NUPATI-457086 format. One record per residue (C-alpha): residue in one letter; chain; x, y, z. Coordinates in pm, 1 decimal. Each point is the difference from the previous one (the first is absolute). Layout:
// NUPATI-457086
r->a	c->A	east->X	north->Y	up->Z
...
//
This chain:
// NUPATI-457086
r->x	c->A	east->-3638.4	north->4506.7	up->-8816.2
r->x	c->A	east->20.6	north->-232.7	up->-295.9
r->x	c->A	east->-222.9	north->-97.5	up->-288.9
r->x	c->A	east->-208.5	north->-315.0	up->27.9
r->x	c->A	east->-192.3	north->-168.7	up->-279.3
r->x	c->A	east->-324.9	north->-159.5	up->110.1
r->x	c->A	east->-174.3	north->-225.2	up->-248.4
r->x	c->A	east->-358.2	north->-112.7	up->33.1
r->x	c->A	east->-185.7	north->-277.8	up->-175.9
r->x	c->A	east->-370.6	north->70.2	up->24.8
r->x	c->A	east->-280.5	north->-247.1	up->60.3
r->x	c->A	east->-188.1	north->-139.8	up->-300.0
r->x	c->A	east->-315.8	north->157.7	up->148.5
r->x	c->A	east->0.3	north->291.0	up->-245.3
r->x	c->A	east->-319.8	north->153.0	up->139.4
r->x	c->A	east->133.7	north->11.8	up->355.9
r->x	c->A	east->338.0	north->136.0	up->-113.4
r->x	c->A	east->-171.4	north->267.2	up->-210.0
r->x	c->A	east->-223.7	north->97.1	up->292.9
r->x	c->A	east->303.0	north->29.7	up->232.1
r->x	c->A	east->211.9	north->211.0	up->-236.3
r->x	c->A	east->-133.0	north->345.4	up->101.4
r->x	c->A	east->105.4	north->-54.9	up->364.4
r->x	c->A	east->325.0	north->-164.2	up->-111.9
r->x	c->A	east->83.7	north->297.9	up->-221.8
r->x	c->A	east->-93.7	north->246.6	up->274.5
r->x	c->A	east->245.5	north->-178.9	up->230.5
r->x	c->A	east->273.7	north->16.5	up->-265.0
r->x	c->A	east->-80.9	north->364.5	up->-77.1
r->x	c->A	east->41.8	north->83.4	up->368.2
r->x	c->A	east->339.8	north->-172.5	up->6.8
r->x	c->A	east->100.5	north->193.3	up->-311.2
r->x	c->A	east->-103.7	north->332.1	up->155.9
r->x	c->A	east->217.8	north->-86.5	up->301.9
r->x	c->A	east->299.6	north->-64.1	up->-227.9
r->x	c->A	east->3.9	north->-371.0	up->86.8
r->x	c->A	east->-138.8	north->-147.1	up->-321.3
r->x	c->A	east->217.0	north->63.0	up->-306.2
r->x	c->A	east->-211.6	north->-177.0	up->-262.0
r->x	c->A	east->-266.4	north->-266.4	up->-36.9
r->x	c->A	east->-201.6	north->-164.2	up->-269.6
r->x	c->A	east->-103.8	north->-322.5	up->-167.3
r->x	c->A	east->247.6	north->-227.5	up->-173.6
r->x	c->A	east->-125.7	north->-84.5	up->-347.3
r->x	c->A	east->25.0	north->-333.3	up->-175.0
r->x	c->A	east->-116.7	north->-357.1	up->0.4
r->x	c->A	east->-90.9	north->-171.3	up->322.9
r->x	c->A	east->-157.8	north->122.6	up->320.7
r->x	c->A	east->-66.6	north->364.4	up->78.6
r->x	c->A	east->313.1	north->137.3	up->165.4
r->x	c->A	east->112.2	north->340.4	up->125.0
r->x	c->A	east->325.2	north->168.5	up->97.2
r->x	c->A	east->22.3	north->248.1	up->287.2
r->x	c->A	east->329.2	north->180.7	up->68.3
r->x	c->A	east->39.5	north->159.4	up->343.1
r->x	c->A	east->259.8	north->165.2	up->220.4
r->x	c->A	east->40.9	north->-187.3	up->328.3
r->x	c->A	east->261.0	north->-59.0	up->269.2
r->x	c->A	east->-8.9	north->-377.7	up->-48.6
r->x	c->A	east->-200.1	north->-284.8	up->-153.0
r->x	c->A	east->-218.6	north->-23.8	up->309.1
r->x	c->A	east->-92.8	north->368.1	up->-32.7
r->x	c->A	east->-82.5	north->-45.6	up->-368.1
r->x	c->A	east->-213.6	north->-304.9	up->82.4
r->x	c->A	east->-180.6	north->198.9	up->269.9
r->x	c->A	east->-101.4	north->258.0	up->-262.0
r->x	c->A	east->-148.9	north->-283.2	up->-202.9
r->x	c->A	east->-162.1	north->-155.7	up->308.5
r->x	c->A	east->-203.3	north->321.5	up->33.9
r->x	c->A	east->-118.1	north->-11.0	up->-362.9
r->x	c->A	east->-377.7	north->-60.2	up->-11.5
r->x	c->A	east->30.7	north->-240.0	up->-293.3
r->x	c->A	east->253.4	north->-206.9	up->197.0
r->x	c->A	east->-212.2	north->12.9	up->316.1
r->x	c->A	east->-299.5	north->-124.6	up->-203.0
r->x	c->A	east->195.3	north->-312.2	up->-96.9
r->x	c->A	east->3.9	north->88.5	up->-368.6
r->x	c->A	east->377.8	north->-29.5	up->-35.0
r->x	c->A	east->89.0	north->-366.1	up->-46.7
r->x	c->A	east->377.4	north->54.5	up->-17.9
r->x	c->A	east->218.9	north->281.5	up->125.0
r->x	c->A	east->376.0	north->42.9	up->-26.0
r->x	c->A	east->197.1	north->277.1	up->168.2
r->x	c->A	east->356.3	north->48.5	up->-122.4
r->x	c->A	east->270.0	north->261.2	up->40.1
r->x	c->A	east->55.8	north->165.4	up->-335.9
r->x	c->A	east->359.2	north->104.9	up->-48.4
r->x	c->A	east->-13.1	north->258.8	up->-278.7
r->x	c->A	east->341.0	north->-6.1	up->-170.8
r->x	c->A	east->-59.2	north->193.0	up->-321.1
r->x	c->A	east->-255.6	north->273.1	up->-43.7
r->x	c->A	east->-201.6	north->164.6	up->267.2
r->x	c->A	east->-334.0	north->-43.4	up->163.6
r->x	c->A	east->-102.7	north->243.6	up->269.0
r->x	c->A	east->358.9	north->114.3	up->47.8
r->x	c->A	east->109.4	north->-341.5	up->129.2
r->x	c->A	east->278.1	north->-66.0	up->-251.1
r->x	c->A	east->330.9	north->167.7	up->-64.0
//
């Protein structure tokens, strides 16, 4: 298992995104309870609404599959998604670093 960073850029349809967030958060909460999701939350700043989701997965395809099952992604409210291996070198997140 390795850590993967998944970033989302949400649709500009704020009402639809807001309406989808309870199911989205329930999905993430379930992953967290299973020990798969390490952390998630919005990225603050100028520009579009973005979020970061950090998960444990065997590979990038497995991390993407977790996102594929996210109700907000299924609803088409994620306009951009990036899945990247996160190689923690200094510090620790979820026991993944030395």
